[in-house]
KOLLO-104603 format. One record per residue (C-alpha): residue number from 0; x, y, z. Coordinates in Angstrom, 2 decimals, m for minus. Each point is the difference from the previous one (the first is absolute). Example, Ala and Ser with C-alpha at 12.3 -4.5 7.8 and 13.67 -1.06 7.14 Angstrom:
// residues 2
   seq        px        py        pz
     0     12.30     m4.50      7.80
     1      1.37      3.44     m0.66
***
This chain:
// residues 578
   seq        px        py        pz
     0    m25.26    m23.15     m1.25
     1      2.47     m2.34     m1.40
     2      2.96     m0.57      2.20
     3      3.42      0.64     m1.46
     4      1.81     m3.27     m0.92
     5      3.17     m0.69      2.08
     6      2.67     m2.35     m1.91
     7      1.85     m2.00      2.60
     8      3.59      1.61      0.86
     9      1.92     m3.37     m0.81
    10     m1.67     m0.10     m3.33
    11      2.47     m0.20     m2.87
    12     m0.84      3.40     m1.92
    13      1.50      3.43     m0.43
    14     m1.49      2.90      1.40
    15     m1.46      1.00     m3.65
    16     m1.58     m3.41     m0.74
    17     m1.29     m0.05      3.86
    18     m1.82      3.23     m0.47
    19     m1.33     m0.74     m3.45
    20     m1.13     m3.36      1.30
    21     m1.69      1.02      2.84
    22     m1.68      2.74     m2.00
    23     m1.22     m2.66     m2.43
    24     m1.53     m2.26      2.70
    25     m1.65      2.75      1.64
    26     m1.70      0.94     m3.18
    27     m1.27     m3.53     m0.63
    28     m1.47      0.56      3.65
    29     m1.72      2.64     m0.77
    30     m1.22     m1.46     m3.30
    31     m1.25     m3.12      1.89
    32     m2.08      2.35      2.74
    33     m1.83      1.64     m2.76
    34      1.66      3.58      0.42
    35      0.70      1.90     m2.83
    36      3.71      0.02     m1.10
    37      2.13      3.06     m0.16
    38      0.79      0.76     m3.40
    39      3.30      1.33     m1.71
    40      3.60     m0.21      1.61
    41      0.67      0.71      3.48
    42      0.63      3.65      0.73
    43      3.53      0.36      1.54
    44     m0.11      2.22      3.46
    45      2.93      0.84      2.08
    46     m1.08      0.88      3.56
    47      3.20      1.95      1.71
    48     m0.30      0.66      3.58
    49      2.22      2.30      2.46
    50     m0.69     m1.29      3.33
    51      1.29      1.88      3.50
    52     m2.31     m1.94      2.29
    53     m1.59     m3.09     m1.79
    54     m3.02      2.00     m1.32
    55      0.54      0.35     m3.55
    56      1.34     m3.32     m0.25
    57     m2.81     m1.53      1.36
    58     m2.49      1.92     m2.41
    59      2.33     m1.30     m2.71
    60      0.08     m3.40      0.72
    61     m4.38      0.51     m0.06
    62      0.03      1.52     m2.96
    63      2.45     m2.76     m1.96
    64     m2.52     m2.72      1.65
    65     m3.02      1.99     m1.65
    66      1.67      0.28     m3.34
    67      0.85     m3.57      0.13
    68     m3.78     m0.71     m0.22
    69     m0.33      1.90     m3.04
    70      1.68     m0.46     m3.68
    71      3.30      2.02      1.33
    72      3.78     m0.88      0.17
    73      0.73      1.98      3.28
    74      3.62      0.24      1.27
    75      0.37      1.48      3.27
    76      3.69      2.01      0.72
    77      1.22      1.38      3.29
    78      1.57      3.45     m0.78
    79      2.94     m1.01      1.52
    80      1.02     m2.65     m2.21
    81     m1.87      1.20     m3.16
    82      2.28     m0.19     m3.07
    83     m0.57      3.62     m1.24
    84      1.22     m0.63     m3.41
    85     m3.29     m1.77     m0.72
    86     m2.15      3.45      0.88
    87     m0.01      0.91     m3.72
    88     m1.10     m3.74     m0.86
    89     m2.96     m0.05      2.34
    90     m3.43     m0.04     m1.93
    91     m2.43      0.22      2.94
    92      1.60      1.63      3.72
    93     m2.06      0.23      3.00
    94      1.89      1.81      2.76
    95     m0.77     m0.27      3.60
    96      2.28      1.75      2.49
    97      0.01      1.86      3.44
    98      1.36      3.21      1.11
    99      2.06      0.27      3.41
   100      1.92      2.50      2.10
   101      0.01      3.69     m1.88
   102     m1.61     m1.33     m3.19
   103      2.78     m2.51     m0.70
   104     m0.08     m3.13     m1.83
   105     m0.20     m3.25      1.93
   106      3.63     m1.49      0.08
   107     m0.72     m2.51     m2.75
   108     m1.05      2.42     m2.18
   109      2.76      2.72      0.52
   110      2.29     m1.15     m2.80
   111     m2.60     m0.35     m2.60
   112     m1.44      3.26      1.11
   113      3.26      1.68     m0.42
   114      0.72     m1.07     m3.17
   115     m3.23      0.43     m1.20
   116      0.11      3.36      0.96
   117      3.56      0.87     m1.85
   118      0.79      0.60     m3.75
   119      0.80     m3.66     m0.14
   120     m3.08     m1.99     m0.93
   121     m1.15     m0.53     m3.70
   122     m3.30      1.28     m1.36
   123     m2.80     m2.08      0.95
   124     m2.32      0.37     m2.97
   125     m2.12     m3.60     m0.04
   126     m0.06     m0.64      3.60
   127     m3.43      0.47      1.67
   128     m0.24      0.43      3.52
   129     m1.96      1.15      3.11
   130      0.84      0.76      3.63
   131     m1.34     m0.95      3.31
   132      1.75      2.58      2.50
   133     m0.27     m0.94      3.63
   134      0.71      2.50      2.68
   135     m1.47      2.14      3.23
   136     m1.50      3.39     m0.45
   137      1.06      0.84      3.53
   138      3.66      0.78     m1.63
   139      0.33      2.89     m2.63
   140      1.75     m2.10     m2.23
   141     m3.18     m2.28     m0.35
   142      0.64     m2.75     m2.87
   143      3.22      2.32     m1.69
   144      1.41     m3.41     m0.97
   145     m2.69     m1.41     m1.71
   146     m0.99      3.62     m1.80
   147      3.81      0.25     m1.06
   148     m0.18     m3.83     m1.76
   149     m3.05      1.39     m1.76
   150      1.33      3.36     m1.07
   151      3.15     m1.03     m1.32
   152     m1.26     m3.35     m1.99
   153     m2.46      2.35     m1.67
   154      2.68      2.46     m0.60
   155      2.09     m3.02     m1.56
   156     m2.82     m0.64     m2.56
   157     m1.79     m2.87      1.87
   158     m3.93     m0.15     m0.38
   159     m1.89      0.43      3.05
   160     m2.66     m2.34     m0.24
   161     m1.78      0.90      3.35
   162      0.28      3.13      2.05
   163      2.14     m0.74      2.94
   164     m1.56     m0.78      3.26
   165      1.53      1.76      3.03
   166     m1.13     m2.34      3.35
   167     m0.24      1.70      3.37
   168      1.22     m2.79      2.50
   169     m3.11     m2.25     m0.90
   170      0.85     m1.65     m3.24
   171     m2.86     m2.75      0.14
   172     m2.63      2.18     m1.91
   173      2.02      1.93     m2.51
   174      2.24     m2.97     m0.92
   175     m3.24     m2.06     m0.96
   176     m1.22      2.84     m1.97
   177      3.49      0.76     m1.84
   178      0.64     m3.78     m0.60
   179     m3.62     m0.71     m1.51
   180      0.28      3.11     m2.06
   181      3.64     m0.82     m1.55
   182     m0.86     m3.53     m0.53
   183     m3.30      1.02     m2.14
   184      2.25      2.38     m1.78
   185      2.82     m2.39     m0.78
   186     m2.47     m3.10     m1.09
   187     m3.55      1.27     m0.13
   188     m1.28     m3.13     m1.44
   189      2.36     m2.59      1.76
   190      0.56      1.46      3.79
   191     m0.09     m1.87      3.21
   192     m3.48     m1.90     m1.15
   193     m2.31     m2.13      2.37
   194     m2.10     m2.53     m1.39
   195     m2.74      2.86     m0.12
   196      2.50      2.13     m1.99
   197      0.41      2.83      2.47
   198      3.14      1.15      1.31
   199      0.59     m0.03      3.52
   200      2.61     m0.08      2.64
   201      0.73     m3.15      1.91
   202     m1.93     m1.13      2.88
   203      1.41      0.99      3.24
   204      1.80     m2.70      1.73
   205     m1.25     m1.24      3.50
   206      1.25      0.65      3.37
   207      1.46      3.36      1.81
   208      1.23      2.70     m2.13
   209      0.08      3.77     m0.47
   210     m3.48     m0.23     m0.73
   211     m0.93     m2.40      2.69
   212      2.45      0.82      2.80
   213      0.25     m2.70      2.56
   214     m1.22      1.19      3.82
   215      3.04     m0.74      1.90
   216      0.71     m0.15      3.73
   217      2.75      2.09      1.61
   218      2.14     m2.57      2.03
   219      2.59      2.44      1.19
   220      0.67      3.80     m0.34
   221      2.47      1.80      1.60
   222      2.58      2.98     m0.19
   223      3.58     m1.05     m0.74
   224      1.77      3.42      0.78
   225      1.17      0.72      3.49
   226     m1.58      2.70      2.02
   227     m0.31      3.47     m1.98
   228     m2.46      1.65     m2.59
   229      0.90     m2.96     m2.75
   230     m2.49     m2.83     m0.41
   231      0.67     m2.77     m2.31
   232     m2.53     m3.13      0.54
   233      0.79     m3.33     m0.48
   234     m3.53     m1.26     m1.34
   235     m0.56     m3.60     m0.12
   236     m2.85     m0.93     m1.43
   237     m1.78     m3.84     m0.65
   238     m0.61     m1.49     m3.35
   239     m1.71     m2.92      1.36
   240     m2.89     m0.89     m1.92
   241      0.50      1.98     m3.00
   242      2.11     m2.09     m2.32
   243      2.22      3.00     m0.45
   244      3.86     m0.64     m0.83
   245      2.75      2.20     m0.64
   246      3.57     m0.05     m0.83
   247      2.78      2.19      1.64
   248      0.14      3.03     m1.98
   249     m3.71      0.63     m0.46
   250     m2.06      2.62      1.51
   251     m3.21     m0.30      2.31
   252     m2.82      2.41     m1.22
   253     m1.96      1.24      3.11
   254     m3.77      1.67     m0.11
   255      0.31      2.69      2.79
   256     m2.90      2.11      1.64
   257     m0.21      3.61      0.27
   258      0.21      1.64      3.47
   259     m3.75      0.13      1.51
   260      0.64      3.80      1.68
   261      1.24      1.24     m3.42
   262     m3.07     m1.69     m1.88
   263     m2.41      1.86      2.54
   264      1.38      3.19     m0.28
   265     m0.40     m0.09     m3.97
   266     m3.55     m1.07      0.27
   267     m0.75      2.72      2.69
   268      1.05      2.47     m2.09
   269     m1.46     m0.95     m3.31
   270     m3.02      2.12     m1.01
   271     m2.70     m2.77     m0.34
   272     m1.24     m2.64      2.24
   273      2.14     m3.45     m0.32
   274     m1.77     m3.04     m1.46
   275      0.88     m2.91     m1.97
   276      2.23     m0.07     m2.85
   277      1.01     m2.57     m2.67
   278      3.62     m1.59      0.12
   279      2.22     m1.23     m2.58
   280     m1.48     m3.48      0.70
   281     m3.35      1.26     m0.66
   282     m1.46     m0.29      3.42
   283     m1.62      2.72      1.74
   284      1.54      0.97      3.52
   285     m0.30      2.91      2.39
   286      2.33      3.13     m1.05
   287      1.86     m0.72      3.31
   288      0.72     m3.56     m0.69
   289      0.76      0.94     m3.80
   290      2.70      2.57      1.41
   291      1.41     m2.32      2.58
   292      0.15     m3.22     m2.51
   293     m0.23      1.15     m3.61
   294      1.21      3.67     m0.72
   295      3.51      1.65      0.02
   296     m0.17      2.74      2.14
   297      3.87      0.48      0.82
   298      1.20      1.05     m3.47
   299     m1.14      3.23     m1.74
   300      1.60      0.45     m3.38
   301     m0.23      2.31     m3.15
   302     m2.96     m2.21     m1.26
   303     m1.98     m0.05      2.96
   304      0.46      4.25      0.34
   305     m1.07      0.47     m3.25
   306     m3.35     m2.00      0.70
   307     m0.08      1.64      3.48
   308      0.32      3.81     m1.58
   309     m2.72     m0.41     m2.45
   310     m2.15     m0.47      2.80
   311      1.50      2.39      2.45
   312      0.14      4.14     m0.05
   313      3.67     m0.03      1.28
   314      1.80      2.66     m1.96
   315      3.39     m1.96      1.04
   316     m1.10     m2.90     m1.25
   317     m1.07      1.57     m3.17
   318      3.50      1.70     m0.44
   319      1.55     m3.05      0.72
   320     m1.59     m2.07     m2.71
   321      0.26      2.68     m2.48
   322      3.52      0.63      0.53
   323      0.76     m3.60     m0.12
   324      3.95      0.01      1.43
   325      1.32     m3.13      1.01
   326      1.77      1.74      2.78
   327     m3.03      1.56      1.17
   328     m1.84     m3.32     m0.04
   329      2.59     m1.93      1.95
   330     m0.24      2.80      2.92
   331     m3.71      0.00      0.26
   332     m0.45     m3.90     m0.23
   333      2.81     m0.84      2.63
   334     m0.96     m0.34      3.79
   335     m3.82      0.47     m0.93
   336     m3.01     m2.99     m0.12
   337     m3.32      0.40     m1.17
   338     m1.29      1.25      3.34
   339      2.30      3.51     m0.95
   340     m2.13      0.38     m3.20
   341     m3.53     m0.65      2.27
   342      0.74      2.25      2.41
   343      2.08      3.14     m1.61
   344     m1.29      0.13     m3.59
   345     m3.85     m1.21      0.46
   346     m1.59     m1.46     m2.93
   347     m3.63     m0.98     m1.03
   348     m1.28     m3.08     m0.67
   349     m3.28     m1.09     m0.52
   350      0.22     m3.46      2.42
   351      2.33     m2.42      1.00
   352     m0.15     m1.89     m3.44
   353      1.06      2.95     m1.70
   354      2.83      0.65      2.55
   355      1.60     m3.22     m0.28
   356      0.03      0.21     m3.95
   357      3.17      2.08      0.34
   358      1.73     m2.69      2.28
   359      2.67     m2.35     m1.00
   360     m0.81     m3.65      1.21
   361      1.90     m0.66      3.28
   362      3.10     m2.03     m1.06
   363      1.82     m2.99      1.71
   364      3.88      0.73      0.84
   365      2.80     m2.28     m0.99
   366      2.59     m0.88      2.53
   367      3.24     m1.98     m0.59
   368     m0.52     m3.53      1.97
   369      2.44     m0.35      2.56
   370     m0.31     m3.77      0.65
   371      0.70     m3.31     m1.68
   372     m2.50     m2.63     m0.16
   373      2.42     m2.68      0.92
   374      0.74      1.78      3.27
   375     m3.65      1.21      0.82
   376     m2.54     m2.59     m1.92
   377     m3.34      1.42     m0.14
   378      1.01      3.42      0.82
   379      1.06      3.11     m1.65
   380      2.15      2.86      1.82
   381     m0.24      3.79     m0.75
   382      2.66      2.92      1.25
   383     m2.14      2.93      0.06
   384      1.33      3.47      0.68
   385     m2.72      2.08      1.63
   386     m0.34      3.30     m1.64
   387     m1.28      2.91      2.17
   388      0.80      3.83     m0.88
   389     m1.49      3.40      0.83
   390     m0.75      2.12     m2.81
   391     m2.35      3.16     m0.56
   392     m0.98     m0.03      3.73
   393     m1.28     m4.24      0.19
   394      1.53     m2.99      1.14
   395      0.09     m2.15     m2.96
   396      1.32     m3.65     m0.99
   397      0.25     m2.58     m2.52
   398     m3.38     m1.43     m0.65
   399      1.18     m3.89     m0.18
   400      2.66      0.38      2.44
   401     m1.87      1.50      2.84
   402     m2.68     m2.50     m0.64
   403      2.29     m2.67      0.64
   404      1.91      2.01      2.81
   405     m2.93      1.58      1.94
   406     m3.34     m0.82     m1.20
   407     m0.35     m3.64      0.18
   408     m1.90     m1.96      2.55
   409     m0.18     m3.44      1.06
   410     m3.04     m0.49     m2.23
   411      1.97      1.81     m3.18
   412      0.38     m2.51     m3.19
   413      2.09      1.83     m2.58
   414     m0.96     m0.55     m3.54
   415      3.42     m1.87     m1.33
   416      1.43     m1.30     m3.54
   417      3.00     m1.04     m1.54
   418      1.66      2.37     m2.33
   419      2.76     m2.13     m1.97
   420      3.11      1.51     m1.19
   421      1.96     m1.98     m2.35
   422      2.62      2.94     m0.28
   423      1.17     m0.51      3.54
   424      1.14     m3.42      0.52
   425      3.04     m1.74      1.44
   426      2.14     m1.78     m2.43
   427     m1.13     m3.54     m0.70
   428      3.54     m1.09      0.62
   429      0.59      0.06      3.59
   430      3.76      0.10     m0.37
   431     m0.36      3.44     m1.62
   432      1.16      2.81      2.59
   433     m2.56      2.40      1.22
   434      0.55      3.73      0.66
   435     m2.92      1.85      1.74
   436     m0.47      3.70      0.42
   437     m3.03      0.73      2.37
   438     m0.10      3.20      2.40
   439     m2.95      0.44      2.07
   440     m3.20     m2.20     m0.94
   441      1.95     m0.76     m3.03
   442      1.59     m2.68      2.18
   443     m3.76     m2.04     m0.58
   444      0.93     m2.29     m2.99
   445      3.52     m0.54      1.13
   446     m1.03     m1.51      3.59
   447     m2.03     m2.27     m2.32
   448      2.90     m0.84     m2.41
   449      2.10     m0.85      2.93
   450     m2.55     m2.30      1.53
   451     m0.45     m1.55     m3.54
   452      3.75     m0.55     m0.55
   453      0.16     m1.40      3.44
   454     m2.75     m2.34     m0.12
   455      1.25     m1.47     m3.87
   456      3.60     m0.22      1.40
   457      1.05      2.25     m2.67
   458      3.75     m0.04     m0.54
   459      0.31      3.49     m1.48
   460      1.70      2.69      2.23
   461     m2.41      2.73      1.30
   462      0.80      3.89      0.54
   463     m2.31      2.35      1.78
   464      0.15      3.82     m0.08
   465     m2.65      1.47      2.63
   466     m0.12      3.36      1.25
   467     m2.48      2.15      2.48
   468      0.62      3.02      2.09
   469      1.12     m1.24      3.17
   470      1.56     m3.74      1.04
   471     m1.89      0.22      3.24
   472     m3.62      0.15     m0.84
   473      0.03     m0.52     m3.91
   474      1.86     m3.16     m0.34
   475     m3.29     m1.95     m1.56
   476      0.27     m3.63      0.02
   477      3.38      0.45      1.73
   478     m0.17     m3.27      2.30
   479     m0.71     m2.19     m3.41
   480      2.75      1.94     m1.95
   481      2.48     m0.86      2.71
   482     m1.20     m3.36      0.16
   483      0.60     m0.39     m3.83
   484      3.41      1.37      0.36
   485      0.82     m2.63      2.88
   486     m1.72     m3.03     m1.77
   487      1.76      1.25     m3.16
   488     m2.74      0.57     m2.33
   489      1.14      3.43     m0.36
   490      3.63      0.06     m0.84
   491      0.37      4.00      0.19
   492     m2.45      2.70      1.62
   493      0.88      3.49     m0.20
   494     m2.16      2.50      2.08
   495     m0.20      3.49     m0.63
   496     m1.47      2.58      2.79
   497     m0.47      3.24     m1.45
   498     m0.47      2.14      3.41
   499      2.19     m2.04      2.28
   500      3.17      2.47     m0.83
   501      0.51      3.34     m1.08
   502      0.26     m1.03     m3.81
   503     m2.91     m1.67     m1.33
   504      0.66     m3.62     m1.52
   505     m2.09     m1.89     m2.34
   506      0.05     m3.03     m1.89
   507      1.61      1.42     m2.98
   508      2.79      1.47      2.18
   509      0.54     m3.65      1.28
   510     m0.15     m1.62     m3.93
   511      2.65      2.57     m1.27
   512      2.18     m0.77      3.50
   513     m0.19     m3.61     m1.29
   514      0.28      0.55     m3.77
   515      2.61     m2.47     m0.42
   516     m1.23     m2.86      1.80
   517     m3.52      0.65     m1.68
   518      1.62     m0.14     m3.44
   519      1.68     m3.40      0.70
   520     m3.79     m1.25      1.28
   521     m1.07      1.31     m3.62
   522      2.70     m1.76     m1.56
   523     m0.90     m2.93      1.63
   524     m3.58      0.03     m1.74
   525     m2.04      1.77      3.10
   526     m3.64      1.29     m0.39
   527     m0.62      3.32      1.37
   528     m3.42      1.00      1.93
   529     m1.20      3.43      1.02
   530     m3.18      0.68      1.96
   531     m1.12      3.45      1.04
   532     m0.51      3.28     m1.05
   533     m0.01      0.99     m3.78
   534      0.56      3.67      0.06
   535      3.39      0.27      1.76
   536      1.34     m3.15      1.74
   537     m0.28     m2.17     m3.25
   538      1.72      2.66     m1.91
   539      2.74      0.75      2.12
   540      0.34     m3.81     m0.01
   541      0.07     m0.26     m3.67
   542      2.52      2.73     m0.02
   543      2.13     m1.70      2.64
   544     m0.05     m3.14     m1.84
   545      1.31      1.86     m3.51
   546      2.89      1.69      2.01
   547      0.86     m3.91      1.27
   548      0.08     m1.14     m3.61
   549      2.23      3.17     m1.16
   550      2.24      0.06      3.03
   551      0.35     m3.96      0.79
   552     m0.81     m1.42     m3.62
   553      2.37      2.25     m1.75
   554     m2.97      1.20     m2.49
   555     m0.89      2.84     m1.65
   556     m2.94      2.13      0.94
   557     m1.55     m1.36     m3.08
   558      1.39     m3.48      0.69
   559     m1.49      0.08      3.23
   560     m3.74      1.10     m1.00
   561      0.04     m2.98     m2.38
   562      1.22     m2.27      2.56
   563     m2.88      0.96      2.44
   564     m2.52     m0.37     m2.83
   565      1.30     m3.30     m1.03
   566     m0.25     m0.84      3.77
   567     m3.85      1.09     m0.04
   568     m0.60     m2.22     m3.48
   569      1.57     m3.48      1.73
   570     m2.38      0.83      3.17
   571      3.29      0.48      2.31
   572     m1.24      3.55      0.86
   573     m3.59      0.04      1.24
   574     m1.80      2.68      1.99
   575     m3.08      0.17      1.94
   576     m0.38      3.86      0.39
   577     m2.64      2.04      0.60
***
């Protein structure tokens, strides 16, 4: 494969001349190498992405890189900055978008999505398109954002060149199949071509990654809470020897292990003798090891129950599947795991290999990084809320949080990788003021932000809103935050203790109380960040921000909505929500 030609940045060419010259030189090299030259004009392709945590953006970049190897003119666009007036002019449109929260578009896609669903868009006859939709079938509105983009484009007259592909958490294989298919359709004779004339994905880069996680050593692991039922662990992980690097705002992917006692209970109740089974990597391991390290036993959803029901004689499961009512699915799935199906709704399987065919692969969990690499070289810190609860007569917990909080031993080396999130970055200009809202474990990236701002001697003001139930036991990183106030790194610190008084106080209440000052900061160019719960807290914070814009900015409701949308478009309102 001939590498793309890079024209030096200081070469005296316009962007159009630079693009033409690069393509011309690349074709000369292809000709010299003996590989067949692509025929016909280059095919224009716009890759449009909507990303909340960076996954869709990463796939878009990967696709553009692949398109550049063939006879294409790719143009990658973030939905948040895309000029919608160009939509009807597109020839070939490839959309990659995630869904988050209650079936909502990612922040960057919200404005375009809202406009597209209205009566405002023009007819899109002449536009060819396909959609790759990212989601998680554990949620009822699986891939809803991508589904809505797909159906609306069709309704407006665009031509679907390949069926929408819905990705259930792990995008690697579905992305590879979708990208190969759409490239073959867009230019069957001029796709991404190697010297042997076959279409291929780019070679996986070396080093540690999601596909090849780094076996990390845990340096420290302790509870940040005071005495009481809540447990929030500071998990400090060594990256020595990994060559992994990160920026503040990134996340760390952690591969968990399932609890051994639950796995043993599942195996004891299955109607066959446990033997060896295949894993997603192709290796053969014992069923016990597979259920501990490779398959998801902590989540049940509609898809799994439908597969289970076919092998079970349960009248209740049959009625649940046949009724297919959303509320009934939600009520049944909440607080239940695979063990509940095994014990209460027995099903027939021929052997372990048959059994694991209906299970999803155990996925890594993403945690917002709570450290700056400048403050902690060679390490990455996490702030992990340990999830425990009782339901249906059993004690349960979050698979990864209890793995990190309870099940690590001195010999444990959790597999980790860095997940880049360009959608949650500090301002490049250190003079820009920053407002951060991070209750509970949402404090994680803002501890990293403050460490970074201090290490870089950034002159911009910093304001943090933090909240938790009780000041005496739940003031996470309290000594550090007080230290940031004392040394001037943190100009304002507002604390909301929701259970320390009769009236509950949350971060959004403190925002409203300080609305005049917040509006002043916005007029000074402040960037606004939110991290934490998407379904409640983030929505309440957004509502508070709109109220501040109307009350203290004297904007109408419509003007306030437009103002907030512009903040998002200008990358001054960024959210890391889950």
